[in-house]
C-alpha positions in Angstrom: 0.0 0.0 0.0 2.7 2.5 1.0 4.8 1.6 -2.0 2.4 3.0 -4.5 2.5 6.4 -2.7 6.3 6.5 -2.8 6.5 8.9 -5.8 3.7 11.2 -4.6 5.4 11.5 -1.2 8.7 12.3 -2.9 7.0 15.0 -5.0 5.4 16.5 -1.8 8.9 16.7 -0.4 10.1 18.6 -3.5 7.2 21.0 -3.3 7.9 21.6 0.4 11.6 22.3 -0.4 10.6 24.7 -3.2 8.3 26.6 -0.9 10.9 26.8 1.8 13.6 28.0 -0.6 11.2 30.5 -2.1 10.6 32.0 1.3 14.3 32.1 2.0 15.0 33.7 -1.4 12.5 36.4 -0.6 14.7 37.3 2.4 17.7 38.0 0.2 18.7 41.7 0.3 19.2 42.7 -3.2 19.7 46.4 -4.2 17.2 47.7 -6.7 18.8 48.7 -10.0 17.2 50.2 -13.1 15.8 46.8 -14.1 12.5 46.1 -12.3 13.1 42.3 -12.7 16.4 42.2 -10.9 18.5 39.3 -9.8 15.9 38.0 -7.4 13.7 37.0 -10.3 15.8 34.1 -11.3 15.4 32.1 -8.0 11.7 32.9 -8.0 11.3 31.6 -11.6 13.3 28.4 -10.9 11.6 27.6 -7.6 8.2 28.5 -8.9 8.8 26.2 -11.9 10.0 23.5 -9.6 6.9 23.7 -7.5 4.5 23.9 -10.5 6.1 20.9 -12.2 6.1 18.9 -9.0 2.5 19.8 -8.4 1.4 18.7 -11.9 3.3 15.4 -11.5 1.7 14.9 -8.0 -1.8 15.3 -9.4 -1.0 13.0 -12.3 0.4 10.3 -9.9 -2.6 10.6 -7.7 -4.9 10.1 -10.7 -2.8 7.2 -11.9 -3.0 5.5 -8.4 -6.8 6.2 -8.2 -7.4 4.6 -11.6 -5.0 1.7 -10.7 -2.7 2.3 -13.7 0.7 0.8 -13.4 4.0 2.5 -14.5 5.1 -0.8 -16.1 7.5 -0.5 -19.0 6.7 -2.5 -22.1 9.2 -4.0 -24.5 8.9 -3.7 -28.3 7.2 -7.1 -28.4 4.5 -6.1 -25.9 6.0 -8.0 -22.9 6.7 -6.3 -19.6 10.4 -5.2 -19.2 12.2 -6.0 -16.0 14.6 -3.5 -14.3 17.5 -5.7 -15.5 16.3 -5.3 -19.1 16.1 -1.5 -18.7 19.5 -1.3 -17.0 21.2 -3.3 -19.9 19.8 -1.0 -22.6 22.6 0.3 -24.8 21.3 3.8 -24.6 21.9 3.9 -20.9 25.6 2.9 -20.8 27.3 3.6 -17.4 30.1 5.6 -19.0 27.5 8.4 -19.8 27.2 9.2 -16.1 31.0 9.4 -15.9 31.1 11.7 -19.0 28.6 13.9 -17.3 30.7 14.2 -14.1 33.9 14.8 -16.1 32.3 17.5 -18.3 30.8 19.3 -15.2 34.1 19.3 -13.4 35.9 20.6 -16.6 33.1 23.2 -17.0 33.5 24.5 -13.4 37.3 24.6 -13.7 37.4 26.4 -17.1 34.6 28.9 -16.7 36.6 31.4 -14.5 39.4 31.5 -17.0 37.7 31.3 -20.4 34.3 32.9 -19.4 30.8 31.6 -19.5 30.2 31.9 -23.3 33.3 30.1 -24.5 33.2 27.4 -21.9 29.5 26.7 -22.3 29.7 26.6 -26.1 32.8 24.4 -26.2 31.9 22.0 -23.5 28.2 21.6 -24.4 29.2 20.8 -28.0 31.8 18.2 -26.8 29.3 16.7 -24.3 26.6 16.4 -26.9 29.1 14.7 -29.2 30.0 12.3 -26.4 26.3 11.4 -26.2 26.6 10.4 -29.9 24.5 13.3 -31.2 25.5 14.3 -34.7 28.0 17.2 -35.0 25.6 19.5 -36.9 22.9 19.0 -34.3 25.3 19.4 -31.4 26.7 22.7 -32.8 23.2 24.0 -33.4 22.0 23.0 -29.9 25.1 24.3 -28.2 25.1 27.6 -30.2 21.4 28.4 -29.7 21.4 27.4 -26.0 24.5 29.5 -25.3 23.1 32.5 -27.2 19.8 32.4 -25.3 21.4 32.0 -21.9 23.9 34.7 -22.7 21.0 37.1 -23.5 18.7 36.1 -20.7 21.0 36.3 -17.7 22.7 39.7 -18.1 19.9 41.5 -20.0 16.6 40.1 -18.8 17.5 38.8 -15.3 20.4 41.2 -14.5 22.6 38.3 -13.4 26.2 38.8 -14.4 28.0 35.9 -16.1 31.8 35.2 -15.8 33.8 36.9 -18.6 37.1 35.1 -18.3 40.5 36.6 -18.3 42.9 38.0 -21.0 41.7 37.5 -24.5 38.5 35.8 -23.4 37.6 38.9 -21.3 38.2 41.1 -24.3 36.0 38.8 -26.5 33.1 38.7 -24.1 33.1 42.3 -22.8 31.7 43.5 -26.1 28.8 40.9 -25.9 27.6 41.1 -22.3 
């Protein structure tokens, strides 16, 4: 009985965490600049989105439990898949988790020196390639994502991004 409520209870925990952090974020003393949105808007958006997504999943889970629908995974031939079958799926190779950790550490180490824009573009492109996404798609995804984030943070949310040092600082100071 309790096992079927495991996921909704977890989602309630996420919602409680989001509300707690939202209340804490509202206590942050941020000077008002010319931009009415200001840097406090980013935590509010993320935490509000976290709460909203968790609430939607919570309602979906409760409806699923009420209807007695299982979250059973089906194979291509229509049979139920076991956890072992899912774990041995070639798309979920354990090295992908290791790649993620390596790229995150490299990203954190490089960003102060080469800046946000260059490190995000280069490492996102390389990471997508490591996930076996074609080079053209990887370049497009990395380029558009970097451009959108580079515009949103400094101009819309008034959150500064690292500019790097030396030639990287000179490159990025004209952009943001």
